[in-house]
C-alpha positions in Angstrom: 120.7 105.7 82.6 117.1 104.5 81.8 114.8 107.4 82.5 111.9 105.1 83.1 113.5 104.1 86.4 114.1 106.4 89.4 117.6 107.6 89.9 119.6 105.1 92.1 120.4 106.1 95.7 124.1 106.3 96.0 126.3 106.4 99.1 129.7 107.6 98.2 133.0 106.1 99.5 134.7 107.8 102.5 138.1 107.6 100.7 139.4 106.7 97.3 136.8 104.7 95.3 138.1 101.1 95.0 135.0 98.9 94.9 131.3 99.1 94.2 128.3 97.1 95.6 125.0 97.3 93.7 122.2 96.1 95.9 118.6 95.6 95.0 115.6 96.1 97.3 112.6 93.7 97.8 109.1 94.2 96.5 107.3 97.2 98.0 110.5 98.9 99.1 112.9 101.2 97.3 116.6 102.0 97.1 116.8 104.7 99.8 114.7 102.6 102.2 116.7 99.5 101.7 120.0 101.5 102.2 118.7 102.9 105.5 117.6 99.5 106.8 120.9 97.8 105.7 123.2 100.5 107.1 121.3 100.7 110.4 122.2 97.1 111.0 125.6 96.1 112.5 128.2 93.4 112.5 129.3 91.8 115.8 131.7 94.7 116.3 128.8 97.2 116.4 129.9 98.9 113.2 127.9 99.3 109.9 129.1 97.9 106.6 130.2 101.3 105.2 132.2 101.9 108.4 134.1 98.6 107.7 134.5 99.3 104.0 135.1 103.0 103.6 136.4 102.8 100.0 133.2 101.1 98.7 130.6 103.0 96.6 127.2 101.7 97.4 124.5 101.8 94.7 120.9 101.1 95.5 118.7 101.2 92.4 114.9 101.6 92.7 112.5 99.5 90.5 109.5 100.9 88.6 106.0 100.9 90.0 104.3 98.1 88.1 100.9 96.4 88.2 100.7 93.4 90.5 98.0 90.9 89.3 97.6 89.2 92.7 97.0 92.4 94.7 95.5 94.3 91.9 97.5 97.5 92.5 100.7 99.2 91.4 103.7 98.1 93.6 107.4 99.1 93.4 108.6 95.8 92.1 111.3 94.4 89.7 108.7 92.1 88.2 105.2 90.7 88.8 105.4 87.7 91.1 102.0 86.2 91.5 102.7 83.6 94.1 105.6 82.4 96.4 103.6 79.4 97.5 103.8 78.0 93.9 106.4 80.1 92.0 105.3 78.5 88.7 101.8 80.0 89.0 101.2 82.7 86.3 105.0 82.9 85.9 104.8 84.1 82.3 103.7 87.5 83.9 107.2 87.8 85.3 108.9 88.0 81.9 108.3 91.7 81.0 109.5 92.9 84.3 112.6 90.6 84.2 113.4 91.9 80.7 113.2 95.5 81.8 114.8 95.2 85.2 117.7 92.9 84.3 118.5 95.1 81.3 118.5 98.2 83.5 120.7 96.6 86.2 123.1 95.4 83.5 123.5 99.0 82.3 124.2 100.1 85.9 126.7 97.2 86.2 128.5 98.4 83.0 128.6 102.0 84.2 130.1 101.0 87.5 132.7 98.8 85.8 133.7 101.8 83.7 134.1 103.9 86.8 136.6 101.4 88.1 138.5 101.3 84.8 137.2 97.9 83.9 138.1 96.1 87.1 135.2 93.7 87.1 136.4 91.8 90.2 135.9 95.1 92.2 132.2 95.0 91.6 129.6 93.2 93.8 126.0 92.6 92.9 123.2 91.5 95.3 119.8 91.9 96.7 117.2 90.7 99.1 113.9 88.8 98.4 112.7 89.9 94.9 115.9 91.9 94.7 117.9 88.7 95.1 115.9 87.0 92.3 116.6 89.9 90.0 120.3 90.1 90.9 120.7 86.3 90.2 119.1 86.7 86.8 121.3 89.7 86.1 124.4 87.7 87.1 123.5 84.9 84.8 123.0 87.4 82.0 126.1 89.4 82.7 128.3 87.7 80.1 126.9 90.5 77.8 128.5 93.2 79.9 131.4 91.5 81.8 134.6 90.1 80.5 135.8 87.8 83.3 134.2 87.5 86.7 132.7 89.9 89.3 133.9 90.3 92.8 130.9 88.4 94.1 127.1 88.0 94.2 125.1 88.2 97.5 121.5 87.1 98.0 119.3 86.8 101.0 115.7 85.6 101.5 115.1 85.1 97.8 114.3 82.7 95.1 115.0 81.9 91.4 112.3 82.7 88.8 111.7 79.7 86.5 113.7 77.5 88.9 111.9 74.4 87.6 113.8 74.7 84.3 117.0 73.8 86.1 115.8 71.0 88.5 115.7 71.6 92.2 116.6 70.0 95.5 113.2 68.5 95.9 113.1 67.0 92.4 115.4 66.5 89.5 118.6 67.6 91.4 120.9 65.7 89.0 119.8 67.7 85.9 122.9 68.5 83.9 123.3 72.2 83.6 126.4 71.9 81.4 128.6 74.0 83.6 126.0 76.7 83.9 125.6 77.2 80.2 121.9 76.1 80.3 121.1 78.7 82.9 123.0 81.4 81.2 121.4 80.6 77.8 117.9 80.4 79.2 118.1 83.7 81.2 119.8 85.6 78.5 117.3 84.3 75.9 114.4 85.6 78.0 116.0 89.0 78.6 117.7 89.6 75.2 116.0 87.3 72.8 117.9 84.6 70.9 121.5 84.3 72.1 123.9 84.5 69.2 127.6 83.7 69.1 129.8 82.5 71.9 128.9 83.2 75.6 131.7 84.4 77.9 131.2 81.8 80.7 134.0 83.3 82.8 131.5 85.3 84.8 130.4 82.0 86.4 133.8 82.1 88.2 132.2 84.7 90.5 131.8 83.5 94.1 128.3 83.7 95.6 127.0 84.2 99.1 123.4 83.1 99.8 121.5 83.2 103.1 117.9 82.6 104.3 116.0 82.5 107.6 114.4 79.1 108.3 111.5 81.0 109.9 110.9 83.3 106.9 107.1 83.5 106.5 107.2 85.4 103.2 109.7 83.5 101.1 110.0 79.9 102.3 113.5 78.7 103.0 112.9 75.8 100.6 113.0 78.3 97.8 116.4 79.5 99.0 117.7 76.0 99.2 116.4 75.4 95.7 118.6 78.4 94.5 121.5 76.9 96.3 121.1 73.6 94.4 120.9 75.4 91.0 123.9 77.6 91.7 126.0 74.6 92.8 125.0 72.5 89.7 125.9 75.5 87.6 129.5 75.1 88.8 129.5 78.3 90.8 131.4 78.5 94.1 128.7 79.2 96.7 128.5 79.8 100.5 125.2 79.1 102.3 124.0 80.6 105.6 120.9 79.6 107.4 119.6 81.3 110.6 116.6 81.9 112.7 115.1 84.9 114.5 115.9 87.7 112.1 114.0 91.0 112.3 110.9 91.4 110.1 109.4 88.2 111.4 112.4 86.3 109.8 112.3 88.0 106.4 115.6 89.9 106.8 119.3 89.3 107.4 120.1 88.0 110.9 122.0 90.6 112.9 124.9 90.4 113.6 125.6 86.9 112.1 124.4 87.7 108.6 126.2 91.0 108.5 129.4 89.3 109.7 129.1 86.9 106.8 128.5 89.7 104.3 131.5 91.7 105.6 133.8 88.6 105.5 132.6 87.9 101.9 133.2 91.5 100.7 136.4 92.0 102.6 137.9 88.7 101.4 137.6 89.9 97.8 138.5 93.6 98.4 141.5 93.1 100.7 139.9 95.4 103.4 139.8 94.5 107.0 
């Protein structure tokens, strides 16, 4: 494990370990805090996600503290995001953090796959806000660590760094992404340098669940819709959930509807009820 990052917060399964979910916190939070917030929320049955999925291992990594140019202070963040009003503003400052964080999460992904004897479809990756942005980039770079597809990718209240490279729903939405290859090559090129040899595109067979509050004041829902368009044009199967009135002034997952959607998504791939 990369010693420059804090140890991940892990919630062990309540029975035999069959699946793993790796979930990334937003800017200014950390793994234990995100886990507490997530598991204190309930589905429509009044139960938490671990109660529904007792054989899941839950992994909550924590990002480094890094300098934020906008606020001029160190913040626990996966990368430096200068503006969410204009995500292209000073976006080159995002690259060092994306390189470090995506590489780190890819290593965690590899470790968890090994724990499950190579069963990649038993691994889920996701996050909220900046954690979603980092999880998406990790997903598009995962051909270096994954042979085949993952169980699924989950993202709420987030955005896609460098989204303008792939068109968006407000502009060039017909941009040909060559079955996702353009996204994979761009993200992998930023994180790993020049991509050499064949890319295993089977990872893009992974289903994706995305959600966003229309009243989110921190990350505008238009940025979430932009991600939806990119993922669709990359040929990835994606489910989209919009809602209003979530806690945190809208910058969170709507309870219980959002958690019902997450449970259905996880359970459909795991075979759990």
